[in-house]
N, C-alpha and C positions, 0 to 999 in steps of 0.2 A: 644267794645269787651264784650262778655257775659261769665259768668262762665260756665264751662263744666258740673257742677253738679247741681247747684241751679238756673242757668240762671240769676244770679245777675250781677249788673254792677258796684258795689262799690269795688275797688281794692286798695291795698297798696303794696309797694315794700320793701322787706327785705333789710336792709342796708348791711348785711354781704354777702349774696349770690347774691343779685341783682335780685332774682326771685319775681314775683308778686303772691299775694295770695288773695283770696276772703275774704272780711270782714264778709260776712254772714255765710259761711260754713268753711272757712279756707283752701280751696283746692288750692294747688299750680298749677299755670298755666304753662304748658310745652312750651318750645321754646319761652318764652316771652322776654328773654334777648339776643336773637340772633342778632348780628350785622354783616352785610355783609362786607367782606374785599375786597373792590373794589380798584384795583390798578390804578395808574395814574402817572402823572408827579410827584406829591407830595404825592401819596398814599404809604401805607406800602409795603415793599419789603421783599420777603422771601429769604432763602438761595439757591443760584444757584449751582447745581451740573452738571458738564459737562457730556454729554452723552458719554459713552465709558470708564469712569473711575470707579474705585472700591470704590469711596467715598472720603470724606475729610480725609486727613492725609496719603494717599497712594502716593508713589513716581512713581511707574510704572503703565502704563496704562494697561487695561485689555488685549488688543491684544498683547502688548509687553510681558506681563507676560505669556500668553498662548504660544507664540512662544518660549520663554526661556525654559519653562517646557518641551515643545515638543522636542527641541534640546537636552535637558538633558536626556530625555527618550530614544532618538535614540542612543546617546552615550553609555548609559547603556546597551541597548540590543545588539548593535554591539560588545561591549566589551565581553559580556557573550558568544556570538556566535563566538568569535575570528575573527571578521570582521572589526576591527578598521581601517584597510587600505582601506576599502570600505565605510567609514562613509560619506565622502563628496558626493560620487556618490548617496548613498541612500537618503541623504538630498535633493539633487537636484531632484531626482525622486518624492519624497513626496511633495516638493515645487511646482512642475509642476502639480501634480495631484490635489492638494488642492488649487491651485491658490495663494500660499503664505500664506494661512490661517492656515495651519497645523491642529491641533485639539487636543482633549482630549477624554478620555474614552476608553472603550473596543475596539470599532471599530478602533481606532487609533493604538492600539497594534497589531491588526490583519493586518493593512496596513503596519506597519513597518516590521512585520515578513514576509509578502508576498514579499515586496521589497528586503529583505535580501535573500530570496530563489531565486528570479528571477535573482539577481545579480550573485549569485554563479552558477546557471545553465547556464547563458549566458557565463560566463568565462570558464567553463568546466574544470578547473584545480584542484579544490578541491571538496570535497563531503560534502553535508549538506542535510540531509533528513528532510522531514516535521515532522516526529515523534520527532526528536531531537529538532526542533524549538518549537513545542508544549510543550515539556517537560521543556525547559529552560524558555520560555516566559509565559506559562500558558494559551494558547489560544486553542480554539476548532479546531480539525483537519479538519472537514468539512467546517467550516467558512474560515479557512486558504486556503484550496483548491479552494473555490469559489473566494476568493480575489485574489489569484495568477492568476486565469483565467482572471479576470477583468483587472488586471495590464498589463498582456501580451497583451490583446486585445487593451488596451488604447495606449500603445506604439508601437504596431505592431512588437513585438520582435519574434525572432525564437530561441527557447531554444535548447541547445545542448542535446545530449542523456544523460540520467541519467547514471552515472558511477557506475555500480554495482560492477565491479572489484575493483575500488577504495574504495568503501564502505566496501567490504570484507577485503581488506588489512588494512584499518583503524580499523576495528573491531578486527582483529588479533593483531595489534600493541597495541591497547588500552585494550585488555582483560587481566585481572589479573590472569585468570586461566592458561594462557600459559607463565607466567613470569618465572616459574621454569623449563621450557622445554629446552632441549639442543638446541643450535643455529642451528646446521645442521638439526635437526629434525623439528625445527620451520620453517626454510626456506623451507624444503620439504613440510610441511603442507601448507604453503602459496602458493607455486607453484602449488601443486595439487588442492588446493582450487580455485585458479585463473583459472586453466584448467577446473575444473568442473563448475565454474560460467559461463564461455564462452559456455560450452556445454549446460547449462541450458537456456542460451539466445537462442541458436540455436533450442532447443526443446520447446521454448515458455513457459517455466515454470514460467516466470516472467511477462507474458503479462497480463496487466490489473490488476496487484496485487501489494500489498505493498512489497517493496524490502527487508525489514529487516527480516521477517520470513524465506525467502529463504536463506539469508546470514547465519542465525543461523543454518538452516538445513544442508547447505553445510559444514560449519565449524565443526559441530558435526560429520558429515559423515567422513571427512578426518581425524579428530582426532581419530575416531574409526579404520580407516585403518592403521594409523601409531602407534597405541598402546598408544595414549595419553588418560589418564583417565579423560575425560571431558564429562559430560552428557548434553543432549539437554535441560533438565530442568534447569540446572544451567546457561547455556548460555541465555536461554529465560528470566530468571529472571534478569540477568545482563543487557540485552539489553532492558528490559521492553516491551516485545512483548507477544502476546498470545501464550501459550504453545500448545494449540490445533492446531492453524494454523501452528506452526513450525513442529509439528509431521505430519501434513497433507503434507507439502512440503517435508519432509523427506521421506515419503512413496511414493510420486509421483516420486521423484528422484530415489529411489531404483527400482521402477517399470521400469523406463526408462533404467536404467543400465542393468537390467535383459534382456530386449529386445535387447539392443545393444550387449550383449554377444553373441547372436546367429548370428548377422550380421558380427562382426569383426573376427569371426573364433575361438572363445574360444572352445577348444575341449570338455570340460565338461559343455557346456552351458545349456544342458537340465537339469542338476542337480542343477543349480543355482536358488535360490528362493530369494524372497524379504528379508527374514531373514538372509540368508547366503551370500548375495552379498558382504557384507563388507569383508569377508574372502578372496574372489577371486578378490577384486578390484585392487590389485597391478598388477596382470597379465592383468586384463581388461584395466587398465589405460595405460599399455605399448602397448597393441594392438591398443587402440584408438589413442594413440600418434603417432604410426607408420602409422595409417590410415590417420591421419590429415597431416602427412608429405609426403604424396604420391606425387611422381614426375609426370612429364608429360608422355604422351604415348610413347615418344621416349626412355624413360628409361625402364629398365627391372623391371617391377613392377608386383607382383602377385595380385590376386583378393582380397586378404585380406589386402592389403596396405603395404606389406613388400617389400622393394627394394632389389632385388637380387644383384645388382651391389655393394651396400654397404656391403652386407653380404660377397661377394667374397673378396672385398677389406679388410674387417676386418679379414677374415681367412688367407689371404696371409701375412698380417702384423704381425701375431703371429708366434712364433717359434714352430713348431710341434715337438712333442716328439715321437720317434720311438723306439721300442724294437726289438732286433734281436734274433733269435733262432739258436744257434750254431749247434744243432743236425741235422737240416735239411740242404740239399744242397742249397736250395733257401732261401734267406734271406727274411723272411716275415716281412713286415712292419706293425706294429699295431699302430694305432693312439689312443691316450688316450684322453677322453673327461672329462670335469669337469662339475659337476652339477651347474646349475645357480640358485641363490636364486631368490625368487619372487620379492624382493626389487630391483634387478638389471634390471627388465623389464622397470622400469620407469627411463627415462633419463632427462626429463625436458628440452629438447631442442626444443620442438615444439613451434611455435608462439602462439598456443592456451594457453600457460602458461604466456602470456604477455597481456598487456592491448591493446585491439583491438577495432575498431569501429564495429558497428552492421553489416555493409556491409561486412567487412572482416571476421567476425565470420560466417556469412551465406554462404560465399564461401568455407569454410573449410568443410571437410568430416570426421565426427566422427561416422557416423551411423545414422539411423532413418531419412532418407530423407523426408519421408511423415509425420513427426511429426506434430501434431496439438495441440493447447492450450487445457489443460485438462478441462477448463471451457466450451470450445466450444463442446468438445466431450460429456461432461455431459449434456449440454443443448440439443444436438441432441438426446441423449438417452431418455431424459425426453419428448421431443416432440414426439418421436416415441411411447413411452409408452402411452401418452395421446391420440395419434391417435388410438391406439388399444382399449383404453377405450371408445373412442367415437364410434367406430365401434360396440363394444359389447353393449353399451347403446342403439344405434339405433335398434339393434336386439331385445333387451328386450322390447323397446317401440312398435316395430312392432309385437311382439308376443302377447302383451296385446291388441293392437288395432285389430289384426286379429288372434284370437285364433285358427282358423282352420288350419293355416300353421304349419307344423311340423319343429321345430328348436331344435337342440341338445343342451343339457345343457352346454357342453363345449364351444359352440359358444356364449352363453349368458353371460358368465363370463370370465374375464381375469385371466389367471393363475398368481398367485403372487409368486415371488421368496422369498427365505428365507431372512429375514432382521435381522440385529443385534439389532435394537431397539425393533421391535415387531416380534416375531417368529410366522409366519403364515404358515399353511399347504397349499400345492398346492391344489386348488380346487375351488369350486364355492362360493367364499366369496366376498361380495360387501361392499366396504368401503364408507366413507362419500364423497370422491371425485367422486365416481360413481354416487351418488345421486345428487350432484351438477351439474355434466355434463348432467344428464337426465333432470334436471330442465331447464338448459340453452337451451338444444335442443328443449324442449317443448315450449320455448318462441322464437323459430326461430332464435337463435344466430348462426352465421356462424361457420363452423368447424375451419377455419383458426384463428378466434379470440379465440376459446376455447383452441386450441393447444398452445397458448402463456402462458396459465396458470394464467392469472390475474382474478381469480374467483371472488374476492370481488368487483372489479370494474365492471365486467360484471353483477353480481347480482344487484348492485346498479343502473346500467343503464337500464337493461331489465326486472328485476323481481320486485324490490322494488320501482321503479320509479312511 
């Protein structure tokens, strides 16, 4: 062995460290004292740690510790969601999904939450929304929805209909804003709210939407009808939902009721607007209730849903008051009528004031037979507007490519309606959407694809690719 620095061959070993050093230059030689630890029958043995344990001194194995913590977490979450009676069923579901391994981390919280939601929806007796689960457990709403879908597909379950009526009743019972309201008025609010929730189901106001904003909107509406001083802002804050969405559902509900007023025979239906519909809702609810209780054709029923047989029976059951005039030879009988309060129009005897299945709700008649989901109507209007913009863009391109053809200015531009966000005058104004449509048309994109409105995706595929 030679020295790395002076190439000398005279070495001595230090007694303290065991390292060799060159006698000529004094340089320490690296790795000179290395001894290979070769194991054998009589060779040195190290400390053996069994695979799957947490190390020396631990009593529980890693897998057992993981399962213990997972079961403890399931018990904690089910207790917070008031599902302790379903704890064993949830554990069996998770055990089958994970092959008995259970788990740890954020994904396992989402899995427990999804199993809790699926168990409640399968039972169909209680109400548990995804928003409440996310609030209690602290998981993301979109991740929970995706996990619920995977759990349902794994087991092949068929979930029951989401109980909007039950969610409304639970919200009314849990609301501290209604704690000081009279019992009769509170019961009236609950029945009218259930009636209106079933009507909202029939009018597809809840289709493809989160249920809680609609519940808040209906509760705020019926509170206004019955004179309960509760604002939609307070209810949205208590239920922890978006105030803008609640106001949108409130407006959609008011618009539907305005249209129903003309169908059920409200005499002053033309004067009812979205802002004043709350004042006329007592009479409107009574007419809608009578329409929903319409008898078969063999009964005497008017077109507005009022059963004449019941009216005659009610009149004959009452004792009529007559007054006689002694001066006349003939005794004139004069019937006295009493004014009926608007609160007496609502009886609460309709089945629409109870919890019904979706099929039973759709069979009832409360007006608006041809009602469509608002999102579908809005989507159709947007498609029609894009279609007109495409037509105007083609005319502009044609006018540039063939300037000899005479095209009027009104045909080249789409008339824009007044908007709340941006006030634009009606006229020949071209916005950024028109320029994007022109670009896509020049790149030979089909009209059907442009009408869908996915401009960024189309630009990435056909323009910037």
